[in-house]
VMD Tcl script that draws the C-alpha trace (Angstrom):
set ca {
  {99.45 -12.60 38.33}
  {101.98 -13.92 40.82}
  {105.73 -14.04 40.49}
  {108.32 -16.10 42.32}
  {112.08 -15.65 42.04}
  {113.87 -18.96 42.53}
  {117.46 -20.20 42.21}
  {118.09 -23.88 41.63}
  {121.19 -24.34 39.51}
  {121.32 -23.30 35.89}
  {118.51 -20.90 35.02}
  {118.07 -22.58 31.62}
  {116.77 -25.68 33.45}
  {114.25 -23.71 35.49}
  {113.14 -21.68 32.46}
  {112.53 -24.65 30.18}
  {110.94 -26.81 32.88}
  {108.42 -24.18 33.99}
  {107.61 -23.12 30.43}
  {105.91 -26.50 29.84}
  {103.03 -25.83 32.20}
  {99.59 -24.26 31.86}
  {99.26 -21.02 33.75}
  {102.95 -20.13 33.52}
  {102.77 -16.92 31.55}
  {106.49 -16.17 31.39}
  {109.83 -17.18 32.83}
  {112.59 -14.59 32.88}
  {116.18 -15.61 33.56}
  {118.19 -13.28 35.75}
  {120.42 -12.75 38.76}
  {119.62 -12.02 42.42}
  {121.13 -12.20 45.86}
  {124.42 -10.45 45.21}
  {126.08 -7.11 45.72}
  {126.99 -5.90 42.20}
  {124.60 -3.72 40.22}
  {123.59 -4.95 36.78}
  {125.91 -7.98 36.70}
  {126.80 -9.82 33.51}
  {126.67 -13.57 33.04}
  {130.47 -13.74 32.98}
  {130.71 -11.81 36.26}
  {128.12 -14.00 37.97}
  {129.79 -17.21 36.76}
  {133.13 -15.79 37.90}
  {131.72 -15.93 41.44}
  {132.66 -12.33 42.26}
  {129.19 -10.77 42.47}
  {127.46 -12.95 45.07}
  {124.50 -13.39 42.71}
  {122.72 -16.64 41.93}
  {121.29 -17.55 38.56}
  {117.54 -17.23 39.09}
  {114.29 -17.58 37.23}
  {111.37 -15.22 37.72}
  {108.28 -17.37 37.20}
  {105.18 -15.33 36.35}
  {102.01 -17.38 36.64}
  {98.25 -17.29 37.00}
  {97.17 -18.91 40.28}
  {93.67 -19.50 38.91}
  {95.26 -22.01 36.51}
  {98.23 -23.39 38.44}
  {98.41 -23.06 42.24}
  {101.42 -21.48 43.92}
  {102.02 -24.73 45.80}
  {102.42 -26.61 42.50}
  {104.90 -23.99 41.24}
  {106.93 -24.53 44.41}
  {106.66 -28.33 44.29}
  {107.93 -28.15 40.70}
  {110.90 -26.19 42.01}
  {111.78 -28.97 44.43}
  {111.40 -31.51 41.63}
  {113.54 -29.82 38.99}
  {116.61 -29.47 41.23}
  {118.22 -31.21 44.19}
  {117.87 -28.92 47.22}
  {120.43 -30.94 49.19}
  {123.38 -29.87 47.03}
  {125.24 -26.91 48.52}
  {126.35 -24.35 45.93}
  {125.95 -26.68 42.98}
  {123.66 -28.72 40.79}
  {125.44 -31.69 39.28}
  {128.53 -30.46 37.43}
  {127.48 -26.80 37.73}
  {129.51 -25.74 40.75}
  {129.66 -22.43 42.63}
  {127.49 -20.10 44.69}
  {125.87 -18.85 41.48}
  {124.21 -22.30 41.25}
  {122.95 -22.35 44.83}
  {119.44 -23.30 45.89}
  {117.65 -20.17 47.10}
  {114.15 -18.75 47.30}
  {113.78 -14.96 47.16}
  {110.52 -13.92 48.76}
  {108.53 -10.73 48.22}
  {106.59 -10.07 51.41}
  {105.59 -12.09 54.45}
  {102.82 -14.02 52.70}
  {105.26 -15.31 50.09}
  {107.82 -16.11 52.80}
  {105.23 -18.30 54.54}
  {104.41 -20.10 51.27}
  {108.11 -20.74 50.71}
  {108.56 -22.04 54.27}
  {105.69 -24.50 53.79}
  {107.21 -25.66 50.50}
  {110.54 -26.24 52.27}
  {108.71 -28.38 54.84}
  {107.07 -30.45 52.07}
  {110.44 -30.88 50.35}
  {112.02 -32.09 53.60}
  {109.43 -34.90 53.71}
  {110.39 -36.06 50.20}
  {114.17 -35.68 50.08}
  {116.53 -37.74 52.23}
  {119.14 -35.62 53.99}
  {119.22 -31.97 54.92}
  {117.79 -29.32 52.60}
  {120.27 -26.46 52.02}
  {117.88 -24.12 50.19}
  {118.08 -20.62 51.64}
  {115.22 -18.20 52.09}
  {115.91 -14.50 51.73}
  {114.04 -11.34 50.82}
  {114.25 -10.30 47.18}
  {116.31 -7.17 46.92}
  {116.75 -6.64 43.19}
  {116.14 -8.90 40.21}
  {118.57 -8.22 37.38}
  {117.37 -9.56 34.03}
  {119.91 -11.77 32.27}
  {121.12 -11.10 28.77}
  {118.65 -11.76 25.95}
  {120.46 -14.86 24.68}
  {119.68 -16.62 28.00}
  {115.92 -16.10 27.68}
  {114.10 -19.21 26.36}
  {117.54 -20.75 25.79}
  {116.37 -24.35 25.36}
  {113.63 -23.37 22.91}
  {116.20 -21.50 20.83}
  {119.02 -24.09 21.18}
  {117.47 -27.56 21.59}
  {120.45 -29.33 20.00}
  {123.00 -27.70 22.34}
  {124.94 -30.47 24.13}
  {124.16 -29.11 27.63}
  {120.49 -28.83 26.71}
  {120.44 -32.43 25.48}
  {122.34 -33.85 28.45}
  {120.98 -31.80 31.35}
  {118.05 -29.53 30.51}
  {115.95 -32.10 28.64}
  {116.29 -34.61 31.51}
  {115.00 -32.05 34.01}
  {112.13 -31.17 31.69}
  {111.20 -34.84 31.41}
  {111.31 -35.26 35.19}
  {108.91 -32.37 35.81}
  {106.63 -33.42 32.93}
  {106.21 -36.90 34.36}
  {105.61 -35.61 37.91}
  {103.02 -32.96 37.00}
  {101.17 -34.28 33.93}
  {97.85 -32.67 34.96}
  {99.33 -29.21 34.45}
  {101.10 -29.70 31.11}
  {100.23 -27.35 28.26}
}
mol new
graphics top color blue
foreach p $ca { graphics top sphere $p radius 0.5 }
foreach p [lrange $ca 0 end-1] q [lrange $ca 1 end] { graphics top cylinder $p $q radius 0.2 }
display resetview
């Protein structure tokens, strides 16, 4: 099993988008990249911890290649938006890739290069070593599956899910 920790706006969007695909065994919402131990959602959203909302994607590379997981990442969010995704604004919504080891760093660098060929304008996604992954509160896990009629889920999350579904149909569950 392989795991990537990625930040690309609201972690609900990443969670629900990745959960649609074969080989993705689990997605865990959490926080990384900051300075406060065991932060809460309110603290992270308050912008005082330095953390980003992240998703830990756990997948089986024999079913879905790492490159596809990373290309999905650059499909589900706009890597040109600095410290935001749409109306979600702040450093907690930044685009960041948290690597675990040199091999993963190289994979992430190659994915950034592929993304630069697709997106117009500069990519602002940062690359940094994963220090600690703090798991988010239980109510954030599988949020869309538990709350499909939530207004944010209907307006934002479902659109991102549809975008990734149409781009990667060969890997859908």
